[in-house]
N, C-alpha and C positions, 0 to 999 in steps of 0.2 A: 485396314481389316478390323472388324469388331473383335474385341477381346472379351474375356469373361466378365469384366467390369461393366462394359457398355452393352452387354447383351440383355441386361435387365435394368430396371429403372435405377438411375444414378441418384443416390440420396446423400446429401451433405448434412452432417450433424456436428455442431459445435458444442463443446462441453466446458463448463467452468466448475472448478472444485471449491473455490473460495475467492472472494474479492471484497474483503473488508466489511462484509455485512450489508453491502448495497447491491442493487440490481446491476449485474455486471456489464460495464462498458466493454469488457473483453469479449462479450457476445453481441451486444447491441450494435457496436460500430462495424465489425466485419459483416454482420447480417445486413446492414445497410448497403455495403459495397456489393455483396452478393446479389441482393435484390435488384440493385441498379443494373447489374450485369445480366439480369434475367435468369439467375440460378436459384431455384428454390432451395431453401435450407431450413433445418430445424435446429433447436437449441435446448440444452438441459443445464440447469444450474443444480449440481448435485447437492450443494449445501442446503437447499430448501426443497428440492423436488425428489431427491433420491436417485438411485441408479435404475434406469429403465431398460431392461434387457431387450424388450421388443424393438425399441427404436435403435438401440445399438446394433442389434442383429441385422436390421434392414439397411444400415448405413454402408456406403461404399467409400466414403471419405469422412474421417473423424478428425476434427481440429480441436486440440486441447489448449485452452488459454492458460498461460502461466506468467502473470504479470509480477509475481512476488514469490518469495521463498516458500511460504506455506502452500501456496497454490501449486508450486512445482512438486513438492513432496506428495501432495494429494493427487496431482495430475499423473505422476508415474504409476501410482496404485490404480488409478482409473484406467490408464492405458493398458496395464497388464491384464486387467479384467476384460477390457475391450478385445484384446488380442486372443484371449481364451474363447470368448463367445463368437468372435467374428475374425478369424485369422487372416482372411483375404483382404480386409479393408486397408486403405492407406491411412496411416496415423501421422498427423502433422502437429508438432508443438509450435506454438507461436507466442511471442511476448518477450518481455525483458529477460526472464530467467531461462528461456529457451536458448537464446544466443549464448549466454554465459556457460551453459552446460551442454552445448551442442554435441561434442564428441561422445560424452557418456550416453546421451539420449539416443543418438544414432547407433551406438553399439548395442543398445538394449531394447528399447520399446518404440522408437520413432523411425518412421520412413523419411521424414523431412523435418527441417527446423527453419523457422523464419523469425527474424527479430527486427527491431527498429520500427520504422513506419511500414508495417507489414501487410496492410490490407490489400493493396493492389497486387502485390506479389502472391498473396493467398488466393485471390481470384484467379490469377493466371495459372497457379498450380492446380486448382480444382479443375479448370478447363483442360489442362494437359492430362491429368489423371483420367478424367471422363473420356477423353479422346483416345486413351490407350497409349499416349506418348510417354508416360512415366510408369515404369513397371518395377523399378528397383529403388533401393535407398538412394536418396539424393545426398551429395556431399555437403558438408557444412559451408554455409555462405556467409559473407560479411553482412552486418546489419544494413538494412535498407535505410538510407538517409536522404530521401527525396521528398519534396513537398507534394502532398496529396491533394486531390480534388475531393473534398469530403461530402458525401451525401448525408441525408438525415439518418441518424441511428435508428435501427429497426427494433422496436421494443414490444411489438404485438405478440411475438412468440414467447416472451419471457414471463416468468412468474410475476404476479402483481406486486405493487409496492407494499401492500399490506404484509407481505411475507418477509420484509426486510427491516433493518434497523430504523428506528424513528428518532425524531428530535424530542428530547425531554427538556421542557422549559416551563418554569412557573407551575410546577406540579401537574402539568399536562403532557401528553404525547401527540405529536403531529407526524403525518406521513412525510417521509423525506425522499427526495430524488437525488440524482447524481449525474454530473456531466463534466466534461473537460474542455477548457478554453485554450489549452496548449499542451504540448507533449515534449519530452526531453527537458534538458536543463543547461543553462549557460555555465554552470559551476563544476568544479572537480573535487568535491569532498571525497577523501580517499577511501572511506568505508562504504560509499554509496554505490549501488549497482548500475546507476544511470550513466556515469561518465564512461565506463568501458564500452558501453553500447552506443551512446550518442556523441561522445567525444566533445562535449561542450556546446552542442547545437540544440536548439529547440525550435519547434514548429507551432505556429498558432493555428487554431481551428477558427474558420471565419465566423465573425460575429453572428451572421444570419443563420448559420448552422447551429451554433450554440443556443441561440434564442429559440429556434424551431424545436430543438430537443427539450429545452425548458418548458415550452408551451405544451408539448405532448405529455410531459410528466405532471404538470399542473392540472391538465385536463383529466389525468388519471388519479388526481387527489393529492398530489404533493403540495405541502405548504412550507417546505424548506428545501433548499438545494445545496448540496455539497459540490464545490468546485474542486475536483480531485487532481488538478494539475500538480506535478512535482513541486512547482512554485508558481503560484498565481501571479506573483509580481515580477516574474522574468520579463513580462511585457506589461508594464504598469498602465500605460495608456489604454491598451486593449482591455485589460482587466477592469479599469474604471468605467469605460464605455459600456461594457456588458453589465456591470453592476447597476449602473444608472438606468439602462434600458429595462433590466429586470424589475427595478423598483417602479419605473414609470408604468409598466404594463401590469405588474402584480404588486401593488404597494403593501399587501399583507403577507407576502412571501419573503421569508428571511433566508440567509445563506451563511455558509462558512467557507473558509479556504485555507490552504497551506502556504506558508511563506517562510523563508529564512529570516533569522534574527537580523542578519545583515541588511536584508531588504526592508524589513519593518523600520529600521532606523533610516536607511537611505531615502525611503519614500514616506517618511512620517507625515508629510503634508497631505497625503492622500487618506490617512486613516479616518479623520472626521467625516470625509465624504463617503467613504465605504460604510461607516457606521450609519450615517443617515440613509444610505441605500438599503440597509437591512442586515448588515453583517453582525452576527451575534458572537462568533468566536473565531479564533485563528489557531490552527495547529502549527507548531513550529518545532523543528528538530533541534532542540537545545543540546541534547546528547550528553553534555557533561558541564560541570562548573569549574573544572580544573583547566586553567589556561594552557598547561602543558599538554593535556589530552586533546583539547580543542585544536591546538597547533598540529598535533599528530594527524588529526582528522581533517585538517585544512578547512575548518568550518567557516572561517571568515568573521568570527565574532569572539568576544571575550566574556568572562563572567560579568564584568561591569556592563557590557552591552545587554545582557539578559535583564538586568535590573532596569536599564533604561527602556527597553522594549516593554517591560511590564508597566512602567510608568506611562509611556505614550499610549498604550492600548487602554489602560485604565482611564486616562483622561478622555479618550474617545468613546468610552463605554463599550469596549470590545473585550471579551474574556480571552486570555491566553490558555491554550491547552498544550503544554509542552510534552514532547516525547524525548526519551532518553536512551542512550546505549550505556546502561548503568555498569556493565562489566566489560572492561577492556584489559589488555595486558599491562596497561600503564596506570590504571585506576587503583589508587591505594585505598586501604580501609578508611583512612581519614577522609579521602575524597568522597567515599560512599556516605559516610556519616554526615559530612558537610552537605551533601545533596539532600539528605533527609531533613536536616535542620533548616536548610533553605526553604524547602517545600512547606514545612510547618510554620516557619516564621513569617513567610509571605502569604499564609492562609491559602495555600494552593492544593491542599489535600484532595478536595473534590474536583480539582482541575486535572488531576493526573490519574489515569486508569492504573490500578495497582500492578498490572502486568508490566508497566513501564519500568518498575523497580527490579525486574528480573531479566530484562533484555540483555543478552550477551552478544558481543561483537561477532558478526558473520563475516567470513572472508571467502567469498565465492571465487571460482576460477575467473581469472581476468581482472581481479580486484587491483586497484591502484596501490593498495597496501603491500602487494607482493614486491613492488620495486624497492622498498626500503625495509623489508622484513628482517627481523633479528632472530636471536636465539629462541624467542617465545613461539615462533611459528613451527608447527608440526606438519605432518603429511596431509595430503588431500584426502578427505573422507568423501569419496565420490558419491556414495549412496546417500550421504547427508547433505551433499552439495555445498560443502564448506571445508576450508582447511582447519584442521584441529589446532588448538593452541592451549597452552597451560600457563596459568598465572605464576609468576615467581614467588608469590606469597600464597602458600597453600590455603590460608584462611579465606582468601577471596573465592577460590573455587568451591570450598565447603559452603561459604555463605551463599553463593549462587544457587547451589543445590537446595539449601534450606529455604531461601526466598522463593524459588520456583515451587516448592511443595506448599508453602504458605499461600501463594497466589492460587494454585490449583484448588486447594481446599476452600479458599474464599469463594471461588466461582461456583463450586458445588453447593456451598451453603448459602449463596446469595448474600454474602456478608457485607455489612456496611464498610465503605472505603476507609473510614477512620479507624475501625477495629483492625482491619487488615494492615493499615499503615503502622499502627501501634505494635503489632506482632512483628512486622518487618524490622522496626526500630529496635525492639528487644533483642531480636536475633543478631542484628548488626553490632550493637553495643556489647553483646556477650562475647563476640569474637575478639575483643580487645585483650582478653586473657583473664585468668583466675586472679582474684584479689582486687580487681577494679570494680568500682561501683558502676552498676548499669544505669546509665542516665535515661530517665523516661522522656518520651516526647509528648508533652501535654497537648491535648486536643480540646480546645475550649469551644463548646457548642455554640456560644453566642457569636464567635468569630468565624464559624464555618460559612463559606460562601458556596452555594450550590449553583454553579454556572450552567448555562445551556450546554447540552452534550448530546451525542448520539447514543443510542441504547446498547450498542455493541462495542466492546473494547477493541482498540486498534492492535492488530498484530502485523508483523512484517511478513 
């Protein structure tokens, strides 16, 4: 029997609130699956296109992509607005943070939640809703961990690359694309949202699909590609084959990728070949320089390994862009100052987006950190999608607040990274107490290295 949903045209709308400043894979990939299934679908990236009430009102199924924490917080606001405008549509949250926060989402704004390798399940759900077979909220399900048959991502409905972050290199800016050669991760870093969802598994995207996606973005003007895999070197042979084919077909197109420090050392022999294929920089989650903190996070590397990775990448001609979790319950004030001194002494100021000095540990529901939580852990703040925690040294929580304000002001002023770094250093040294000399962090202009980077800072 036809129900109210199927009595009028069934419209699918996928929505992204934020995806690291690039054209969202969280829209392009599921759009490809829907297209192959013969299901017309529209998409909106709120971050560059704004909220379109007309398209929202017409939708009978709204999928909200939430691959990260910031996307989830924005996604909930989007879903609340969707519900006000279109109370009868089915709202599905899909992506990494949907799974971690399924109970709350289903209690508040979502009718269904899908995580893991979600796209085929998303297609099946759309069909079921369209057929009137799904009328109520769906129970939270386990993440989908099945190998998918990937179609070409559908990018025709998305905002053009000109609306997104670009590569800044040698005083110029180039259009940048984004694709993924694998999903999930082999490792179990305790602070990472991936292990609770993927459980140490990863899935490769076939080389021919990755390259077809690269070709359509190059045709759209991309001259640089970000491989956004959680770790490009989880499958090193797969990664090298793709890099070499990219260079063979498009010798002037450069790329970047993300990899663990551990993998950069383990696969050091590949770094010169990746550089020759056009790799300009690598993003790596260094997180901390304290071996104790690194052990708590089960990162698989030490402070000494970070220096070794810097050396290896430097010899290959590849820049390192480290990311940090600068504030954890175990990070001391001396640890924080040591981090700043390390960045200055290795001439990395321009390699680190200032926001990285303000990142505070997130402990989402399902986090592996909950298994060994101590007195530092507070209650779950469900609306913030993280467990609260307080540092045993009040100065660290005060410093976090001050650094956050400094970084926010710097973004508003479009401040030079070196000036922001100096202000962060001044705030950190001032926390050592009255009577102590505040040690300046000198920034020598001649030693500043302005490496290739994307024009939008990285947020989690």
